[in-house]
HTML snippet that shows the backbone in 3Dmol.js (N, CA, C, O; Angstrom):
<script src="https://3Dmol.org/build/3Dmol-min.js"></script>
<div id="view" style="width:600px;height:400px;position:relative"></div>
<script>
const pdb = `
ATOM      1  N   MET A   1       0.772  -0.915  -0.121  1.00  0.00           N
ATOM      2  CA  MET A   1       0.125   0.001  -0.068  1.00  0.00           C
ATOM      3  C   MET A   1       1.004   1.047   0.086  1.00  0.00           C
ATOM      4  O   MET A   1       0.842   2.002  -0.674  1.00  0.00           O
ATOM      5  N   LYS A   2       1.826   1.089   0.827  1.00  0.00           N
ATOM      6  CA  LYS A   2       2.683   2.468   0.961  1.00  0.00           C
ATOM      7  C   LYS A   2       3.446   2.650  -0.684  1.00  0.00           C
ATOM      8  O   LYS A   2       3.645   3.739  -1.222  1.00  0.00           O
ATOM      9  N   GLN A   3       3.779   1.342  -1.257  1.00  0.00           N
ATOM     10  CA  GLN A   3       4.390   1.583  -2.768  1.00  0.00           C
ATOM     11  C   GLN A   3       3.360   2.347  -3.380  1.00  0.00           C
ATOM     12  O   GLN A   3       3.698   3.446  -3.821  1.00  0.00           O
ATOM     13  N   PHE A   4       2.431   2.072  -3.475  1.00  0.00           N
ATOM     14  CA  PHE A   4       1.290   2.854  -4.300  1.00  0.00           C
ATOM     15  C   PHE A   4       0.825   4.166  -3.742  1.00  0.00           C
ATOM     16  O   PHE A   4       0.044   4.888  -4.361  1.00  0.00           O
ATOM     17  N   GLN A   5       1.252   4.426  -2.717  1.00  0.00           N
ATOM     18  CA  GLN A   5       0.556   5.391  -1.983  1.00  0.00           C
ATOM     19  C   GLN A   5      -0.888   5.703  -1.752  1.00  0.00           C
ATOM     20  O   GLN A   5      -1.614   6.683  -1.922  1.00  0.00           O
ATOM     21  N   ILE A   6      -1.025   4.415  -1.273  1.00  0.00           N
ATOM     22  CA  ILE A   6      -2.626   3.741  -0.685  1.00  0.00           C
ATOM     23  C   ILE A   6      -2.656   4.669   0.733  1.00  0.00           C
ATOM     24  O   ILE A   6      -1.585   4.576   1.332  1.00  0.00           O
ATOM     25  N   GLY A   7      -3.388   5.313   1.226  1.00  0.00           N
ATOM     26  CA  GLY A   7      -3.101   5.572   2.487  1.00  0.00           C
ATOM     27  C   GLY A   7      -3.916   4.411   3.493  1.00  0.00           C
ATOM     28  O   GLY A   7      -5.010   3.858   3.383  1.00  0.00           O
ATOM     29  N   LEU A   8      -2.802   4.333   4.541  1.00  0.00           N
ATOM     30  CA  LEU A   8      -3.590   3.513   5.493  1.00  0.00           C
ATOM     31  C   LEU A   8      -3.114   3.614   6.863  1.00  0.00           C
ATOM     32  O   LEU A   8      -2.240   4.435   7.142  1.00  0.00           O
ATOM     33  N   GLU A   9      -3.665   2.776   7.820  1.00  0.00           N
ATOM     34  CA  GLU A   9      -3.626   3.141   9.106  1.00  0.00           C
ATOM     35  C   GLU A   9      -2.770   1.617   9.578  1.00  0.00           C
ATOM     36  O   GLU A   9      -3.533   0.663   9.724  1.00  0.00           O
ATOM     37  N   GLU A  10      -1.668   1.408   9.756  1.00  0.00           N
ATOM     38  CA  GLU A  10      -1.311   0.163  10.043  1.00  0.00           C
ATOM     39  C   GLU A  10      -1.083   0.017  11.646  1.00  0.00           C
ATOM     40  O   GLU A  10      -0.609   0.868  12.399  1.00  0.00           O
ATOM     41  N   LYS A  11      -1.552  -1.301  11.973  1.00  0.00           N
ATOM     42  CA  LYS A  11      -1.697  -1.188  13.490  1.00  0.00           C
ATOM     43  C   LYS A  11      -0.967  -3.029  13.832  1.00  0.00           C
ATOM     44  O   LYS A  11      -1.336  -4.083  13.315  1.00  0.00           O
ATOM     45  N   LYS A  12      -0.038  -2.833  14.708  1.00  0.00           N
ATOM     46  CA  LYS A  12       0.601  -4.004  14.883  1.00  0.00           C
ATOM     47  C   LYS A  12       0.230  -4.618  15.943  1.00  0.00           C
ATOM     48  O   LYS A  12      -0.005  -3.963  16.959  1.00  0.00           O
ATOM     49  N   VAL A  13       0.083  -6.208  15.926  1.00  0.00           N
ATOM     50  CA  VAL A  13      -0.191  -6.999  17.076  1.00  0.00           C
ATOM     51  C   VAL A  13       0.886  -7.774  17.284  1.00  0.00           C
ATOM     52  O   VAL A  13       1.749  -8.055  16.452  1.00  0.00           O
ATOM     53  N   PHE A  14       0.807  -8.222  18.759  1.00  0.00           N
ATOM     54  CA  PHE A  14       1.690  -9.265  19.161  1.00  0.00           C
ATOM     55  C   PHE A  14       0.998 -10.633  19.262  1.00  0.00           C
ATOM     56  O   PHE A  14      -0.036 -10.923  19.863  1.00  0.00           O
ATOM     57  N   LEU A  15       1.854 -11.440  18.495  1.00  0.00           N
ATOM     58  CA  LEU A  15       0.666 -12.784  18.162  1.00  0.00           C
ATOM     59  C   LEU A  15       0.864 -13.511  19.368  1.00  0.00           C
ATOM     60  O   LEU A  15      -0.198 -13.974  19.785  1.00  0.00           O
ATOM     61  N   PHE A  16       2.038 -13.822  20.207  1.00  0.00           N
ATOM     62  CA  PHE A  16       1.729 -14.578  21.347  1.00  0.00           C
ATOM     63  C   PHE A  16       1.685 -14.178  22.536  1.00  0.00           C
ATOM     64  O   PHE A  16       2.671 -14.347  23.253  1.00  0.00           O
ATOM     65  N   THR A  17       0.734 -13.663  22.939  1.00  0.00           N
ATOM     66  CA  THR A  17       0.079 -13.184  24.061  1.00  0.00           C
ATOM     67  C   THR A  17      -1.304 -13.878  24.532  1.00  0.00           C
ATOM     68  O   THR A  17      -1.948 -14.658  23.831  1.00  0.00           O
ATOM     69  N   ASP A  18      -1.623 -13.501  25.724  1.00  0.00           N
ATOM     70  CA  ASP A  18      -2.728 -14.049  26.144  1.00  0.00           C
ATOM     71  C   ASP A  18      -3.867 -13.295  25.781  1.00  0.00           C
ATOM     72  O   ASP A  18      -4.960 -13.819  25.994  1.00  0.00           O
ATOM     73  N   THR A  19      -3.828 -12.104  25.245  1.00  0.00           N
ATOM     74  CA  THR A  19      -5.126 -11.270  24.681  1.00  0.00           C
ATOM     75  C   THR A  19      -5.106 -11.097  23.073  1.00  0.00           C
ATOM     76  O   THR A  19      -5.726 -10.263  22.413  1.00  0.00           O
ATOM     77  N   ILE A  20      -4.301 -12.021  22.656  1.00  0.00           N
ATOM     78  CA  ILE A  20      -4.339 -11.832  21.048  1.00  0.00           C
ATOM     79  C   ILE A  20      -5.649 -12.331  20.354  1.00  0.00           C
ATOM     80  O   ILE A  20      -6.035 -11.734  19.350  1.00  0.00           O
ATOM     81  N   ASP A  21      -6.355 -13.405  20.845  1.00  0.00           N
ATOM     82  CA  ASP A  21      -7.793 -13.941  20.294  1.00  0.00           C
ATOM     83  C   ASP A  21      -8.717 -12.735  20.469  1.00  0.00           C
ATOM     84  O   ASP A  21      -9.372 -12.249  19.547  1.00  0.00           O
ATOM     85  N   ASP A  22      -8.715 -12.391  21.451  1.00  0.00           N
ATOM     86  CA  ASP A  22      -9.623 -10.928  21.933  1.00  0.00           C
ATOM     87  C   ASP A  22      -9.338 -10.013  20.772  1.00  0.00           C
ATOM     88  O   ASP A  22     -10.153  -9.427  20.059  1.00  0.00           O
ATOM     89  N   GLU A  23      -8.307 -10.005  20.730  1.00  0.00           N
ATOM     90  CA  GLU A  23      -7.613  -8.569  19.910  1.00  0.00           C
ATOM     91  C   GLU A  23      -8.138  -8.803  18.257  1.00  0.00           C
ATOM     92  O   GLU A  23      -8.701  -7.949  17.571  1.00  0.00           O
ATOM     93  N   LEU A  24      -7.833 -10.010  17.900  1.00  0.00           N
ATOM     94  CA  LEU A  24      -8.259 -10.287  16.400  1.00  0.00           C
ATOM     95  C   LEU A  24      -9.651 -10.743  16.349  1.00  0.00           C
ATOM     96  O   LEU A  24     -10.040 -10.894  15.190  1.00  0.00           O
ATOM     97  N   ALA A  25     -10.478 -10.996  17.210  1.00  0.00           N
ATOM     98  CA  ALA A  25     -11.621 -11.396  17.050  1.00  0.00           C
ATOM     99  C   ALA A  25     -12.715 -10.213  16.843  1.00  0.00           C
ATOM    100  O   ALA A  25     -13.856 -10.337  16.399  1.00  0.00           O
ATOM    101  N   GLN A  26     -12.112  -9.126  17.247  1.00  0.00           N
ATOM    102  CA  GLN A  26     -13.060  -7.998  16.789  1.00  0.00           C
ATOM    103  C   GLN A  26     -13.033  -7.633  15.246  1.00  0.00           C
ATOM    104  O   GLN A  26     -13.815  -6.793  14.801  1.00  0.00           O
ATOM    105  N   TYR A  27     -11.959  -8.396  14.307  1.00  0.00           N
ATOM    106  CA  TYR A  27     -12.092  -7.866  12.907  1.00  0.00           C
ATOM    107  C   TYR A  27     -12.248  -9.491  12.093  1.00  0.00           C
ATOM    108  O   TYR A  27     -12.285  -9.514  10.863  1.00  0.00           O
ATOM    109  N   ASN A  28     -12.316 -10.540  12.738  1.00  0.00           N
ATOM    110  CA  ASN A  28     -12.472 -11.799  12.130  1.00  0.00           C
ATOM    111  C   ASN A  28     -12.622 -13.076  13.087  1.00  0.00           C
ATOM    112  O   ASN A  28     -12.134 -13.332  14.188  1.00  0.00           O
ATOM    113  N   SER A  29     -13.261 -13.595  12.459  1.00  0.00           N
ATOM    114  CA  SER A  29     -13.605 -14.914  13.602  1.00  0.00           C
ATOM    115  C   SER A  29     -12.771 -15.993  13.468  1.00  0.00           C
ATOM    116  O   SER A  29     -12.898 -16.886  14.306  1.00  0.00           O
ATOM    117  N   ASN A  30     -11.660 -16.160  12.308  1.00  0.00           N
ATOM    118  CA  ASN A  30     -10.707 -17.235  12.497  1.00  0.00           C
ATOM    119  C   ASN A  30      -9.444 -16.409  13.078  1.00  0.00           C
ATOM    120  O   ASN A  30      -8.380 -17.019  12.969  1.00  0.00           O
ATOM    121  N   PHE A  31      -9.380 -15.253  13.618  1.00  0.00           N
ATOM    122  CA  PHE A  31      -8.006 -14.827  14.708  1.00  0.00           C
ATOM    123  C   PHE A  31      -6.840 -15.143  13.614  1.00  0.00           C
ATOM    124  O   PHE A  31      -5.906 -15.898  13.886  1.00  0.00           O
ATOM    125  N   LYS A  32      -6.972 -14.529  12.413  1.00  0.00           N
ATOM    126  CA  LYS A  32      -5.677 -14.541  11.513  1.00  0.00           C
ATOM    127  C   LYS A  32      -5.212 -13.168  11.280  1.00  0.00           C
ATOM    128  O   LYS A  32      -5.883 -12.213  11.672  1.00  0.00           O
ATOM    129  N   VAL A  33      -4.164 -13.031  10.698  1.00  0.00           N
ATOM    130  CA  VAL A  33      -3.424 -11.989  10.158  1.00  0.00           C
ATOM    131  C   VAL A  33      -2.934 -12.501   8.705  1.00  0.00           C
ATOM    132  O   VAL A  33      -2.899 -13.679   8.349  1.00  0.00           O
ATOM    133  N   PRO A  34      -2.577 -11.413   7.967  1.00  0.00           N
ATOM    134  CA  PRO A  34      -3.262 -10.066   7.855  1.00  0.00           C
ATOM    135  C   PRO A  34      -4.578 -10.003   7.696  1.00  0.00           C
ATOM    136  O   PRO A  34      -5.280 -10.894   7.218  1.00  0.00           O
ATOM    137  N   VAL A  35      -4.968  -8.838   8.135  1.00  0.00           N
ATOM    138  CA  VAL A  35      -6.216  -8.355   7.872  1.00  0.00           C
ATOM    139  C   VAL A  35      -6.662  -6.997   7.710  1.00  0.00           C
ATOM    140  O   VAL A  35      -6.498  -6.148   8.586  1.00  0.00           O
ATOM    141  N   LEU A  36      -7.331  -6.732   6.393  1.00  0.00           N
ATOM    142  CA  LEU A  36      -7.650  -5.258   6.071  1.00  0.00           C
ATOM    143  C   LEU A  36      -9.028  -4.926   6.306  1.00  0.00           C
ATOM    144  O   LEU A  36     -10.006  -5.618   6.026  1.00  0.00           O
ATOM    145  N   LEU A  37      -9.003  -3.812   6.842  1.00  0.00           N
ATOM    146  CA  LEU A  37     -10.407  -3.148   7.158  1.00  0.00           C
ATOM    147  C   LEU A  37     -10.531  -2.046   6.134  1.00  0.00           C
ATOM    148  O   LEU A  37      -9.927  -0.998   6.362  1.00  0.00           O
ATOM    149  N   ASP A  38     -11.238  -2.161   5.044  1.00  0.00           N
ATOM    150  CA  ASP A  38     -11.750  -0.823   4.097  1.00  0.00           C
ATOM    151  C   ASP A  38     -13.106  -0.343   4.383  1.00  0.00           C
ATOM    152  O   ASP A  38     -14.071  -1.003   3.998  1.00  0.00           O
ATOM    153  N   LYS A  39     -13.235   0.610   4.942  1.00  0.00           N
ATOM    154  CA  LYS A  39     -14.580   0.998   5.500  1.00  0.00           C
ATOM    155  C   LYS A  39     -15.301  -0.086   6.196  1.00  0.00           C
ATOM    156  O   LYS A  39     -14.837  -0.499   7.259  1.00  0.00           O
ATOM    157  N   ASP A  40     -16.775  -0.773   5.540  1.00  0.00           N
ATOM    158  CA  ASP A  40     -16.987  -1.708   6.459  1.00  0.00           C
ATOM    159  C   ASP A  40     -16.911  -3.076   5.856  1.00  0.00           C
ATOM    160  O   ASP A  40     -17.814  -3.899   6.008  1.00  0.00           O
ATOM    161  N   LEU A  41     -15.613  -3.353   5.039  1.00  0.00           N
ATOM    162  CA  LEU A  41     -15.280  -4.599   4.578  1.00  0.00           C
ATOM    163  C   LEU A  41     -14.217  -5.330   5.334  1.00  0.00           C
ATOM    164  O   LEU A  41     -13.528  -4.579   6.024  1.00  0.00           O
ATOM    165  N   ILE A  42     -13.975  -6.305   5.375  1.00  0.00           N
ATOM    166  CA  ILE A  42     -13.150  -6.692   6.348  1.00  0.00           C
ATOM    167  C   ILE A  42     -12.284  -8.205   5.434  1.00  0.00           C
ATOM    168  O   ILE A  42     -13.044  -9.105   5.078  1.00  0.00           O
ATOM    169  N   ILE A  43     -11.243  -8.315   5.224  1.00  0.00           N
ATOM    170  CA  ILE A  43     -10.656  -9.284   4.217  1.00  0.00           C
ATOM    171  C   ILE A  43      -9.400  -9.906   5.263  1.00  0.00           C
ATOM    172  O   ILE A  43      -8.902  -9.299   6.211  1.00  0.00           O
ATOM    173  N   TRP A  44      -9.174 -10.818   4.952  1.00  0.00           N
ATOM    174  CA  TRP A  44      -8.315 -11.452   6.016  1.00  0.00           C
ATOM    175  C   TRP A  44      -7.260 -12.726   5.511  1.00  0.00           C
ATOM    176  O   TRP A  44      -6.633 -13.434   6.300  1.00  0.00           O
ATOM    177  N   ASN A  45      -7.212 -12.852   3.941  1.00  0.00           N
ATOM    178  CA  ASN A  45      -6.652 -13.648   3.310  1.00  0.00           C
ATOM    179  C   ASN A  45      -5.948 -12.848   2.435  1.00  0.00           C
ATOM    180  O   ASN A  45      -6.540 -12.090   1.667  1.00  0.00           O
ATOM    181  N   SER A  46      -4.285 -12.970   2.483  1.00  0.00           N
ATOM    182  CA  SER A  46      -3.463 -11.767   2.084  1.00  0.00           C
ATOM    183  C   SER A  46      -3.470 -12.064   0.566  1.00  0.00           C
ATOM    184  O   SER A  46      -3.102 -11.071  -0.062  1.00  0.00           O
ATOM    185  N   LEU A  47      -3.760 -13.069  -0.181  1.00  0.00           N
ATOM    186  CA  LEU A  47      -3.901 -12.772  -1.965  1.00  0.00           C
ATOM    187  C   LEU A  47      -4.936 -12.080  -1.995  1.00  0.00           C
ATOM    188  O   LEU A  47      -4.958 -11.028  -2.635  1.00  0.00           O
ATOM    189  N   VAL A  48      -5.970 -12.517  -1.330  1.00  0.00           N
ATOM    190  CA  VAL A  48      -7.359 -11.455  -1.834  1.00  0.00           C
ATOM    191  C   VAL A  48      -7.096 -10.030  -1.466  1.00  0.00           C
ATOM    192  O   VAL A  48      -7.323  -9.103  -2.243  1.00  0.00           O
ATOM    193  N   ILE A  49      -6.680  -9.900  -0.434  1.00  0.00           N
ATOM    194  CA  ILE A  49      -6.348  -8.617   0.170  1.00  0.00           C
ATOM    195  C   ILE A  49      -5.628  -8.067  -0.952  1.00  0.00           C
ATOM    196  O   ILE A  49      -6.151  -7.020  -1.333  1.00  0.00           O
ATOM    197  N   LEU A  50      -4.364  -8.488  -1.777  1.00  0.00           N
ATOM    198  CA  LEU A  50      -3.789  -7.811  -2.943  1.00  0.00           C
ATOM    199  C   LEU A  50      -4.465  -7.874  -4.077  1.00  0.00           C
ATOM    200  O   LEU A  50      -4.274  -7.037  -4.959  1.00  0.00           O
ATOM    201  N   GLU A  51      -5.369  -8.900  -4.211  1.00  0.00           N
ATOM    202  CA  GLU A  51      -6.259  -8.463  -5.633  1.00  0.00           C
ATOM    203  C   GLU A  51      -7.349  -7.505  -5.150  1.00  0.00           C
ATOM    204  O   GLU A  51      -7.741  -6.746  -6.036  1.00  0.00           O
ATOM    205  N   TYR A  52      -7.897  -7.368  -4.030  1.00  0.00           N
ATOM    206  CA  TYR A  52      -8.653  -6.483  -3.621  1.00  0.00           C
ATOM    207  C   TYR A  52      -8.373  -4.861  -4.008  1.00  0.00           C
ATOM    208  O   TYR A  52      -8.989  -4.042  -4.691  1.00  0.00           O
ATOM    209  N   LEU A  53      -7.203  -4.825  -3.267  1.00  0.00           N
ATOM    210  CA  LEU A  53      -6.381  -3.450  -3.620  1.00  0.00           C
ATOM    211  C   LEU A  53      -6.097  -3.299  -4.949  1.00  0.00           C
ATOM    212  O   LEU A  53      -6.375  -2.153  -5.303  1.00  0.00           O
ATOM    213  N   SER A  54      -5.626  -4.026  -5.902  1.00  0.00           N
ATOM    214  CA  SER A  54      -5.156  -3.902  -7.036  1.00  0.00           C
ATOM    215  C   SER A  54      -6.594  -3.163  -7.866  1.00  0.00           C
ATOM    216  O   SER A  54      -6.679  -2.044  -8.371  1.00  0.00           O
ATOM    217  N   LYS A  55      -7.461  -4.081  -7.789  1.00  0.00           N
ATOM    218  CA  LYS A  55      -8.972  -3.601  -8.293  1.00  0.00           C
ATOM    219  C   LYS A  55      -9.622  -2.460  -7.718  1.00  0.00           C
ATOM    220  O   LYS A  55     -10.272  -1.696  -8.433  1.00  0.00           O
ATOM    221  N   GLN A  56      -9.504  -2.290  -6.535  1.00  0.00           N
ATOM    222  CA  GLN A  56     -10.235  -1.165  -5.770  1.00  0.00           C
ATOM    223  C   GLN A  56      -9.514   0.289  -5.890  1.00  0.00           C
ATOM    224  O   GLN A  56     -10.255   1.267  -5.985  1.00  0.00           O
ATOM    225  N   TYR A  57      -8.221   0.463  -5.890  1.00  0.00           N
ATOM    226  CA  TYR A  57      -7.466   1.173  -6.038  1.00  0.00           C
ATOM    227  C   TYR A  57      -6.510   1.727  -7.111  1.00  0.00           C
ATOM    228  O   TYR A  57      -6.275   2.871  -7.501  1.00  0.00           O
ATOM    229  N   LEU A  58      -6.030   0.482  -7.458  1.00  0.00           N
ATOM    230  CA  LEU A  58      -5.146   0.612  -8.908  1.00  0.00           C
ATOM    231  C   LEU A  58      -5.506   0.255 -10.178  1.00  0.00           C
ATOM    232  O   LEU A  58      -4.729  -0.086 -11.071  1.00  0.00           O
ATOM    233  N   VAL A  59      -6.911   0.353 -10.256  1.00  0.00           N
ATOM    234  CA  VAL A  59      -7.410   0.058 -11.516  1.00  0.00           C
ATOM    235  C   VAL A  59      -7.220  -1.310 -12.184  1.00  0.00           C
ATOM    236  O   VAL A  59      -7.435  -1.529 -13.376  1.00  0.00           O
ATOM    237  N   GLY A  60      -6.800  -2.193 -11.293  1.00  0.00           N
ATOM    238  CA  GLY A  60      -6.347  -3.674 -11.791  1.00  0.00           C
ATOM    239  C   GLY A  60      -4.687  -3.658 -12.161  1.00  0.00           C
ATOM    240  O   GLY A  60      -4.009  -4.652 -12.421  1.00  0.00           O
ATOM    241  N   SER A  61      -4.177  -2.097 -12.105  1.00  0.00           N
ATOM    242  CA  SER A  61      -2.682  -2.245 -12.645  1.00  0.00           C
ATOM    243  C   SER A  61      -1.564  -3.130 -11.712  1.00  0.00           C
ATOM    244  O   SER A  61      -0.423  -3.432 -12.061  1.00  0.00           O
ATOM    245  N   GLY A  62      -2.157  -3.417 -10.566  1.00  0.00           N
ATOM    246  CA  GLY A  62      -1.391  -4.159  -9.597  1.00  0.00           C
ATOM    247  C   GLY A  62      -1.083  -5.739 -10.010  1.00  0.00           C
ATOM    248  O   GLY A  62      -0.261  -6.495  -9.493  1.00  0.00           O
ATOM    249  N   LEU A  63      -2.011  -6.002 -11.116  1.00  0.00           N
ATOM    250  CA  LEU A  63      -2.229  -7.418 -11.614  1.00  0.00           C
ATOM    251  C   LEU A  63      -1.375  -7.209 -12.790  1.00  0.00           C
ATOM    252  O   LEU A  63      -1.209  -6.053 -13.178  1.00  0.00           O
ATOM    253  N   PRO A  64      -0.793  -8.222 -13.429  1.00  0.00           N
ATOM    254  CA  PRO A  64       0.018  -8.095 -14.436  1.00  0.00           C
ATOM    255  C   PRO A  64      -0.872  -8.561 -15.645  1.00  0.00           C
ATOM    256  O   PRO A  64      -1.616  -9.531 -15.498  1.00  0.00           O
ATOM    257  N   GLU A  65      -0.810  -7.926 -16.766  1.00  0.00           N
ATOM    258  CA  GLU A  65      -1.601  -8.625 -17.960  1.00  0.00           C
ATOM    259  C   GLU A  65      -0.641  -8.716 -19.100  1.00  0.00           C
ATOM    260  O   GLU A  65       0.542  -8.383 -19.037  1.00  0.00           O
ATOM    261  N   PRO A  66      -1.241  -9.187 -20.124  1.00  0.00           N
ATOM    262  CA  PRO A  66      -2.172  -9.904 -20.557  1.00  0.00           C
ATOM    263  C   PRO A  66      -2.656 -10.774 -19.935  1.00  0.00           C
ATOM    264  O   PRO A  66      -2.007 -11.183 -18.972  1.00  0.00           O
ATOM    265  N   PRO A  67      -3.969 -11.392 -20.234  1.00  0.00           N
ATOM    266  CA  PRO A  67      -4.526 -12.550 -19.392  1.00  0.00           C
ATOM    267  C   PRO A  67      -3.773 -13.581 -19.353  1.00  0.00           C
ATOM    268  O   PRO A  67      -3.822 -14.048 -18.215  1.00  0.00           O
ATOM    269  N   ASP A  68      -2.984 -14.275 -20.138  1.00  0.00           N
ATOM    270  CA  ASP A  68      -2.141 -15.175 -20.003  1.00  0.00           C
ATOM    271  C   ASP A  68      -1.162 -15.380 -18.910  1.00  0.00           C
ATOM    272  O   ASP A  68      -0.939 -16.358 -18.196  1.00  0.00           O
ATOM    273  N   VAL A  69      -0.508 -13.908 -18.982  1.00  0.00           N
ATOM    274  CA  VAL A  69       0.569 -13.810 -18.124  1.00  0.00           C
ATOM    275  C   VAL A  69      -0.264 -13.628 -16.277  1.00  0.00           C
ATOM    276  O   VAL A  69       0.218 -13.978 -15.200  1.00  0.00           O
ATOM    277  N   HIS A  70      -1.352 -13.087 -16.511  1.00  0.00           N
ATOM    278  CA  HIS A  70      -2.098 -13.098 -15.093  1.00  0.00           C
ATOM    279  C   HIS A  70      -2.482 -14.489 -14.698  1.00  0.00           C
ATOM    280  O   HIS A  70      -2.316 -14.846 -13.531  1.00  0.00           O
ATOM    281  N   ALA A  71      -2.952 -15.245 -15.537  1.00  0.00           N
ATOM    282  CA  ALA A  71      -3.365 -16.538 -15.251  1.00  0.00           C
ATOM    283  C   ALA A  71      -1.963 -17.295 -14.456  1.00  0.00           C
ATOM    284  O   ALA A  71      -1.953 -17.755 -13.315  1.00  0.00           O
ATOM    285  N   ILE A  72      -0.765 -17.257 -15.487  1.00  0.00           N
ATOM    286  CA  ILE A  72       0.374 -17.724 -14.566  1.00  0.00           C
ATOM    287  C   ILE A  72       0.707 -16.966 -13.367  1.00  0.00           C
ATOM    288  O   ILE A  72       1.213 -17.568 -12.420  1.00  0.00           O
ATOM    289  N   SER A  73       0.529 -15.977 -13.313  1.00  0.00           N
ATOM    290  CA  SER A  73       1.080 -15.464 -11.895  1.00  0.00           C
ATOM    291  C   SER A  73       0.011 -15.887 -10.619  1.00  0.00           C
ATOM    292  O   SER A  73       0.334 -16.159  -9.463  1.00  0.00           O
ATOM    293  N   ARG A  74      -1.113 -15.859 -11.101  1.00  0.00           N
ATOM    294  CA  ARG A  74      -2.354 -16.479 -10.100  1.00  0.00           C
ATOM    295  C   ARG A  74      -1.742 -17.838  -9.880  1.00  0.00           C
ATOM    296  O   ARG A  74      -1.443 -18.155  -8.728  1.00  0.00           O
ATOM    297  N   SER A  75      -1.511 -18.732 -10.952  1.00  0.00           N
ATOM    298  CA  SER A  75      -1.261 -20.048 -10.320  1.00  0.00           C
ATOM    299  C   SER A  75      -0.086 -20.348  -9.550  1.00  0.00           C
ATOM    300  O   SER A  75      -0.027 -21.219  -8.682  1.00  0.00           O
ATOM    301  N   ILE A  76       1.037 -19.432  -9.982  1.00  0.00           N
ATOM    302  CA  ILE A  76       2.185 -19.559  -8.986  1.00  0.00           C
ATOM    303  C   ILE A  76       1.644 -19.118  -7.571  1.00  0.00           C
ATOM    304  O   ILE A  76       1.799 -19.877  -6.614  1.00  0.00           O
ATOM    305  N   SER A  77       1.059 -17.993  -7.438  1.00  0.00           N
ATOM    306  CA  SER A  77       0.869 -17.171  -6.107  1.00  0.00           C
ATOM    307  C   SER A  77      -0.350 -18.580  -5.493  1.00  0.00           C
ATOM    308  O   SER A  77      -0.070 -19.189  -4.461  1.00  0.00           O
ATOM    309  N   VAL A  78      -1.187 -18.796  -6.014  1.00  0.00           N
ATOM    310  CA  VAL A  78      -2.144 -19.999  -5.168  1.00  0.00           C
ATOM    311  C   VAL A  78      -1.341 -21.245  -4.893  1.00  0.00           C
ATOM    312  O   VAL A  78      -1.645 -21.978  -3.951  1.00  0.00           O
ATOM    313  N   GLU A  79      -0.305 -21.510  -5.705  1.00  0.00           N
ATOM    314  CA  GLU A  79       0.163 -23.040  -5.482  1.00  0.00           C
ATOM    315  C   GLU A  79       1.317 -22.486  -4.182  1.00  0.00           C
ATOM    316  O   GLU A  79       1.580 -23.211  -3.223  1.00  0.00           O
ATOM    317  N   MET A  80       1.808 -21.350  -4.329  1.00  0.00           N
ATOM    318  CA  MET A  80       2.588 -21.102  -3.131  1.00  0.00           C
ATOM    319  C   MET A  80       1.547 -20.758  -1.902  1.00  0.00           C
ATOM    320  O   MET A  80       1.818 -21.215  -0.792  1.00  0.00           O
ATOM    321  N   HIS A  81       0.585 -20.111  -2.044  1.00  0.00           N
ATOM    322  CA  HIS A  81      -0.207 -19.493  -0.790  1.00  0.00           C
ATOM    323  C   HIS A  81      -0.935 -21.172  -0.326  1.00  0.00           C
ATOM    324  O   HIS A  81      -0.755 -21.538   0.835  1.00  0.00           O
ATOM    325  N   SER A  82      -1.457 -21.781  -0.961  1.00  0.00           N
ATOM    326  CA  SER A  82      -1.640 -23.290  -0.308  1.00  0.00           C
ATOM    327  C   SER A  82      -1.032 -24.107   0.386  1.00  0.00           C
ATOM    328  O   SER A  82      -1.560 -24.938   1.125  1.00  0.00           O
ATOM    329  N   SER A  83       0.649 -23.872   0.130  1.00  0.00           N
ATOM    330  CA  SER A  83       1.719 -24.597   0.541  1.00  0.00           C
ATOM    331  C   SER A  83       2.056 -24.325   1.874  1.00  0.00           C
ATOM    332  O   SER A  83       2.558 -25.159   2.628  1.00  0.00           O
ATOM    333  N   PHE A  84       1.749 -23.007   2.216  1.00  0.00           N
ATOM    334  CA  PHE A  84       2.066 -22.837   3.553  1.00  0.00           C
ATOM    335  C   PHE A  84       1.113 -23.589   4.704  1.00  0.00           C
ATOM    336  O   PHE A  84      -0.071 -23.905   4.584  1.00  0.00           O
ATOM    337  N   PHE A  85       1.956 -23.771   5.808  1.00  0.00           N
ATOM    338  CA  PHE A  85       0.936 -24.602   6.919  1.00  0.00           C
ATOM    339  C   PHE A  85       0.167 -23.492   7.742  1.00  0.00           C
ATOM    340  O   PHE A  85      -0.637 -23.817   8.615  1.00  0.00           O
TER     341      PHE A  85
END
`;
const viewer = $3Dmol.createViewer("view");
viewer.addModel(pdb, "pdb");
viewer.setStyle({}, {cartoon: {color: "spectrum"}});
viewer.zoomTo();
viewer.render();
</script>
């Protein structure tokens, strides 16, 4: 977001504390980070956050074009994303 001058308010949380579940519960029910709050919208998946920001604020320019290059980049991203534990 900083790279593209999209205004943000960043909140750092300490994950390994006794209060982390309560702190994250106010944003999403799965207690995961990162979380993007944009007006009334809550997004908690990093790949979806990036796609949303690209479409909402960058008119899609954050995603590669043409469609075949976009498809390859999505395939790589989703494969990598699904491999995390």
